[in-house]
C-alpha positions as CSV (number, residue, x, y, z in Angstrom):
1,M,0.0,0.0,0.0
2,E,1.3,3.4,-0.9
3,D,1.9,5.8,2.0
4,D,1.2,9.0,0.1
5,V,-2.5,9.9,-0.8
6,G,-1.6,13.3,-2.1
7,T,-3.1,12.8,-5.5
8,L,-6.6,11.7,-6.6
9,D,-5.1,8.5,-8.2
10,S,-3.2,7.5,-5.1
11,Y,-6.3,8.2,-2.9
12,W,-8.4,6.0,-5.2
13,Q,-5.7,3.3,-5.2
14,A,-5.5,3.4,-1.4
15,N,-9.2,2.9,-1.1
16,M,-9.2,0.1,-3.6
17,E,-6.5,-1.7,-1.5
18,L,-8.8,-1.4,1.6
19,V,-11.6,-3.4,-0.1
20,A,-9.3,-6.1,-1.4
21,D,-9.9,-9.7,-0.2
22,D,-6.7,-9.6,1.9
23,P,-5.8,-5.9,2.4
24,A,-2.4,-4.9,3.6
25,L,-4.1,-2.7,6.2
26,D,-6.8,-4.7,7.9
27,L,-9.5,-2.4,9.3
28,H,-10.7,-5.2,11.6
29,D,-7.4,-5.8,13.3
30,A,-8.0,-5.7,17.0
31,A,-4.3,-4.8,17.6
32,W,-4.9,-1.5,15.7
33,P,-8.3,-0.2,16.9
34,I,-9.8,2.9,15.2
35,W,-10.4,5.4,18.0
36,T,-13.1,7.7,16.8
37,R,-16.6,8.7,17.8
38,Q,-19.1,6.9,15.5
39,Q,-22.0,9.2,14.7
40,Q,-25.3,7.5,15.2
41,C,-26.9,7.2,11.8
42,A,-29.3,5.0,10.0
43,P,-27.7,2.0,8.2
44,P,-26.7,2.5,4.6
45,Q,-29.7,2.3,2.3
46,F,-29.6,0.9,-1.3
47,V,-32.4,2.3,-3.5
48,G,-33.4,1.4,-7.1
49,G,-31.6,-1.9,-7.1
50,G,-28.3,-0.5,-5.9
51,V,-25.7,-3.0,-4.7
52,A,-22.2,-2.7,-3.4
53,Q,-19.4,-5.1,-4.1
54,A,-15.9,-4.7,-2.8
55,S,-17.0,-1.5,-1.1
56,I,-17.1,0.2,2.2
57,V,-20.4,2.0,2.7
58,S,-20.7,4.2,5.8
59,P,-23.8,4.5,7.9
60,G,-26.3,7.1,6.8
61,H,-25.4,7.0,3.1
62,V,-28.0,6.3,0.4
63,V,-26.8,4.4,-2.7
64,L,-29.2,5.3,-5.5
65,V,-29.2,3.6,-8.8
66,T,-31.5,4.7,-11.6
67,T,-32.4,2.9,-14.8
68,E,-30.4,5.6,-16.7
69,M,-27.4,5.0,-14.6
70,I,-27.6,1.2,-15.1
71,E,-27.7,1.7,-18.9
72,Q,-24.7,4.1,-18.7
73,M,-22.7,1.5,-16.6
74,R,-23.7,-1.3,-19.0
75,G,-22.5,0.7,-22.0
76,H,-19.2,1.5,-20.2
77,V,-18.7,-2.2,-19.3
78,E,-19.5,-3.3,-22.9
79,Q,-17.1,-0.6,-24.3
80,R,-14.4,-1.7,-21.9
81,H,-14.9,-5.3,-22.7
82,R,-14.6,-4.6,-26.5
83,S,-11.5,-2.5,-25.8
84,N,-9.9,-5.3,-23.7
85,A,-10.8,-7.9,-26.3
86,A,-9.1,-5.8,-29.0
87,D,-6.0,-5.3,-26.7
88,R,-5.8,-9.1,-26.1
89,S,-6.2,-9.8,-29.9
90,F,-3.5,-7.3,-30.7
91,G,-1.2,-8.9,-28.0
92,R,-1.7,-12.3,-29.7
93,V,-1.0,-10.9,-33.1
94,A,2.1,-9.0,-31.9
95,T,3.4,-12.2,-30.1
96,A,2.8,-14.3,-33.3
97,V,4.6,-11.7,-35.5
98,A,7.5,-11.4,-33.0
99,G,7.8,-15.1,-32.4
């Protein structure tokens, strides 16, 4: 885990490391308690079919997913899948040419 979170990219990376299956910094480690006052809030609420995977959702937050957002995410995932497939195909061709 990086020590510096001075940039947006390093802040994002540090948060992604916290939600890993086996994070370097275990937030549940009894030897390293988090000493802070927890504000009393309602539990997180998921609205519109919202789900969270590999996430830390704080009490009091509402995760809202609309049909429009789902379509945008689906389009992004499909575009990324096509891009990754093209990258993999290029890698195979480049390896075949180089080999």
